[in-house]
C-alpha positions in Angstrom: 0.0 0.0 0.0 1.3 3.4 -0.9 1.7 5.5 2.2 1.2 9.2 2.2 4.4 11.1 2.1 4.0 14.5 3.7 6.4 17.5 3.9 9.0 15.4 2.0 9.8 18.1 -0.6 11.3 21.3 0.8 12.9 23.0 -2.1 14.0 26.6 -2.1 12.5 28.9 -4.7 15.8 29.1 -6.6 16.2 25.3 -6.7 12.6 24.9 -7.9 13.4 27.1 -10.9 16.3 24.9 -11.9 14.8 21.4 -11.4 13.1 19.9 -14.5 9.7 18.3 -14.6 11.4 15.0 -15.5 13.5 15.1 -12.4 10.5 15.8 -10.2 8.6 13.0 -11.8 11.5 10.6 -11.3 11.9 11.6 -7.7 8.2 11.1 -6.9 8.3 7.6 -8.5 11.3 6.6 -6.3 9.5 7.8 -3.2 6.3 6.0 -4.1 8.1 2.8 -4.8 10.0 2.9 -1.5 6.7 3.5 0.2 5.0 0.4 -1.0 4.3 -2.0 1.9 6.3 -5.2 1.6 3.3 -7.4 2.5 1.1 -5.9 -0.1 -2.7 -5.9 -0.1 -3.4 -9.6 0.2 -6.0 -10.8 -2.3 -6.4 -7.2 -3.3 -9.9 -5.7 -2.9 -11.7 -8.4 -4.8 -10.3 -11.5 -3.0 -11.0 -10.1 0.4 -14.5 -9.1 -0.5 -15.2 -12.6 -1.9 -14.0 -14.2 1.4 -16.2 -11.8 3.4 -19.2 -12.5 1.1 -18.8 -16.3 1.3 -18.6 -16.1 5.1 -21.8 -14.1 5.3 -23.6 -16.9 3.5 -22.5 -19.5 6.1 -23.4 -17.7 9.3 -26.0 -18.8 11.8 -29.0 -16.5 12.1 -28.0 -15.5 15.6 -24.5 -14.7 14.4 -25.8 -12.6 11.5 -27.9 -10.5 13.9 -25.0 -9.9 16.3 -22.6 -8.9 13.5 -25.2 -6.6 12.1 -25.5 -4.9 15.5 -21.7 -4.4 15.5 -21.2 -3.3 11.9 -24.5 -1.5 11.3 -25.2 -1.1 7.6 -21.8 -2.4 6.6 -21.2 -5.9 5.4 -18.3 -8.4 6.0 -17.4 -7.9 2.3 -17.2 -4.1 2.8 -15.1 -4.1 6.0 -12.8 -6.9 4.7 -10.3 -4.3 3.4 -10.3 -2.0 6.4 -7.0 -3.4 7.8 -5.2 -2.5 4.5 -6.8 1.0 4.5 -5.4 1.8 7.9 -1.8 1.2 6.9 -1.6 4.9 6.1 -2.4 5.7 9.8 0.6 5.6 12.0 -1.6 4.8 15.0 -1.9 1.3 13.6 1.8 0.8 12.6 2.3 -2.0 15.2 -0.2 -4.1 13.3 1.8 -4.3 10.0 3.6 -7.6 10.8 0.2 -9.2 11.5 -0.5 -9.5 7.7 1.9 -12.4 7.2 4.0 -15.1 8.7 7.3 -16.8 7.8 7.7 -20.6 7.8 10.8 -21.8 5.9 10.6 -24.9 3.8 10.7 -28.1 5.8 9.6 -26.5 9.1 6.5 -26.1 11.1 5.3 -22.9 12.7 6.3 -23.9 16.2 9.8 -24.5 15.0 10.4 -21.0 13.6 11.7 -17.9 15.2 8.4 -16.2 15.6 8.4 -12.5 15.0 8.2 -10.9 18.5 6.0 -8.1 17.0 3.4 -10.7 16.1 2.3 -12.2 12.8 -0.9 -13.3 11.1 -1.2 -16.4 13.2 -0.7 -14.5 16.5 -3.1 -11.8 15.3 -6.0 -14.2 14.5 -5.6 -16.1 17.8 -5.3 -13.0 19.8 -8.4 -11.4 18.3 -10.5 -14.5 18.6 -9.6 -14.8 22.2 -10.5 -11.2 22.9 -13.8 -11.4 21.0 -14.8 -14.5 22.9 -14.1 -12.8 26.2 -16.7 -10.2 25.4 -17.2 -7.0 27.4 -15.3 -4.9 24.8 -16.4 -1.3 24.1 -18.4 -1.1 20.8 -15.7 0.6 18.8 -12.9 -1.8 19.8 -15.1 -4.8 19.1 -15.9 -3.4 15.6 -12.2 -2.9 14.9 -11.3 -6.4 16.1 -14.1 -7.9 14.0 -12.9 -6.0 10.9 -9.3 -7.1 11.6 -10.3 -10.7 11.9 -12.2 -10.7 8.6 -9.0 -9.3 6.9 -6.5 -11.5 8.6 -8.3 -14.7 7.9 -8.3 -13.6 4.3 -4.5 -12.9 4.4 -3.5 -16.2 5.8 -5.3 -18.0 2.9 -3.2 -16.2 0.3 -0.3 -18.7 0.0 2.4 -16.1 -0.3 1.4 -14.5 3.0 3.0 -17.6 4.5 6.5 -16.7 3.3 9.6 -18.9 3.0 11.9 -16.2 4.5 13.8 -15.8 1.3 12.0 -13.3 -1.0 9.6 -11.3 1.2 6.6 -13.5 0.3 7.3 -13.3 -3.4 7.7 -9.6 -3.5 11.3 -10.0 -4.7 10.4 -12.6 -7.3 10.2 -10.2 -10.3 8.1 -11.1 -13.3 6.5 -9.5 -16.3 2.7 -10.1 -16.2 1.1 -9.6 -19.6 3.6 -6.9 -20.6 3.7 -5.1 -17.2 6.4 -5.2 -14.5 5.1 -7.1 -11.5 6.2 -9.7 -8.9 4.9 -13.0 -7.8 3.2 -11.7 -4.7 1.2 -9.2 -6.7 0.2 -11.8 -9.2 -1.4 -13.9 -6.4 -2.8 -10.9 -4.5 -4.7 -9.4 -7.4 -3.6 -9.8 -10.9 -4.8 -13.3 -11.5 -8.1 -12.6 -9.9 -8.7 -9.1 -11.4 -7.8 -10.5 -14.8 -11.0 -12.6 -14.8 -13.1 -9.4 -14.6 -15.6 -10.9 -12.2 -17.3 -8.8 -9.5 -16.9 -10.1 -6.0 -20.5 -11.3 -6.0 -20.1 -13.1 -9.3 -17.0 -14.9 -8.1 -18.7 -15.8 -4.9 -21.5 -17.5 -6.8 -19.0 -19.4 -8.9 -17.0 -20.9 -6.1 -19.4 -21.1 -3.1 -20.3 -24.8 -3.4 -18.6 -26.6 -0.6 -19.6 -30.1 0.3 -20.8 -30.7 3.9 -17.8 -32.9 4.6 -15.5 -30.1 3.4 -17.2 -27.6 5.7 -16.7 -29.8 8.7 -13.1 -30.6 7.8 -12.0 -27.1 7.0 -13.6 -25.6 10.1 -12.0 -28.1 12.4 -8.4 -27.2 11.3 -6.3 -24.9 13.5 -4.9 -21.6 12.4 -1.5 -23.2 12.2 -3.0 -25.9 10.0 -4.2 -23.1 7.6 -0.6 -21.8 7.3 0.9 -25.3 6.8 -1.6 -26.0 4.0 -0.5 -22.9 2.2 3.1 -24.2 2.2 1.9 -27.2 0.2 1.4 -24.9 -2.8 4.9 -23.4 -2.8 6.7 -25.6 -5.3 4.0 -25.0 -7.9 3.7 -21.3 -7.2 7.4 -20.8 -7.9 7.3 -22.6 -11.2 7.0 -19.6 -13.4 8.8 -18.5 -16.5 9.7 -15.7 -18.8 8.8 -17.3 -22.1 6.1 -15.7 -24.3 2.6 -16.4 -23.0 3.7 -18.1 -19.8 1.0 -16.2 -17.9 -1.8 -18.1 -19.7 -0.4 -21.4 -18.5 0.2 -20.1 -15.0 -3.3 -18.8 -14.7 -4.8 -22.0 -15.9 -2.6 -24.1 -13.6 -3.3 -22.2 -10.5 -6.9 -20.9 -10.9 -8.4 -23.9 -9.0 -6.0 -23.3 -6.1 -7.0 -19.7 -6.1 -10.7 -20.5 -5.9 -10.1 -23.2 -3.2 -8.2 -20.8 -1.0 -10.9 -18.1 -1.3 -13.6 -20.7 -0.5 -11.7 -22.1 2.5 -11.1 -18.5 3.8 -14.8 -17.7 3.7 -15.9 -21.0 5.2 -13.4 -20.8 8.0 -14.2 -17.1 8.7 -17.8 -18.1 9.1 -16.9 -21.0 11.4 -14.9 -18.7 13.7 -17.6 -16.1 13.7 -20.2 -18.7 14.6 -18.0 -19.9 17.4 -17.8 -16.3 18.8 -21.3 -15.1 18.2 -23.5 -18.1 17.4 
């Protein structure tokens, strides 16, 4: 996410006369590039909204009513991107590490050097525990709920469970249909956005879980969710630079993309039913 850069340019009037528009443009581009958050906007807008929308379709009636009391006229799909929006607010800077976790190949989460500032697994577990306790003031409960919707989305984007080598695919540079990109961005948004579905259309396409799948997915732990993402790594990193490689890559991974979105929505619903059902 591009952070706002304030009061960064402080040129004297004489210097402003000498500097060219090309130099100004180049400088601004450098600042903007440096300001991009390394963890990106997981699933982009569309993916997060799909997960929120799927979850809303698997809630108990009592859960729906309680969530409506908390969110008012807003929906789970609408608030799903709030935690990305607040990255521009320094008040929430401590939450930035919560968007991802790092588990090197061949390891389990409990074998890693867990970030002392927290990560997505810690964040989900903490928020669930706090919401289950209850007795929160209304504003804090709303913020926790919005964070939970987002973080459960984040952990189902496979590259938000990083291998510790390339910042979750951000340093894996690729060209995506003629535009400079990276592997993380491809998974966050470019594969999904390229389908040109609305979030409600994509929800209807993928929201067909079997009962056995619902039971199985909702019984997994948060650590299980992360470990399952790791199973996709080998395939995710099999990309190329030959002409048209993007078509094959999309075709190969689209089912995985849909599965992760569906799992995210189903599991979010399961957690919310536990808290508010």
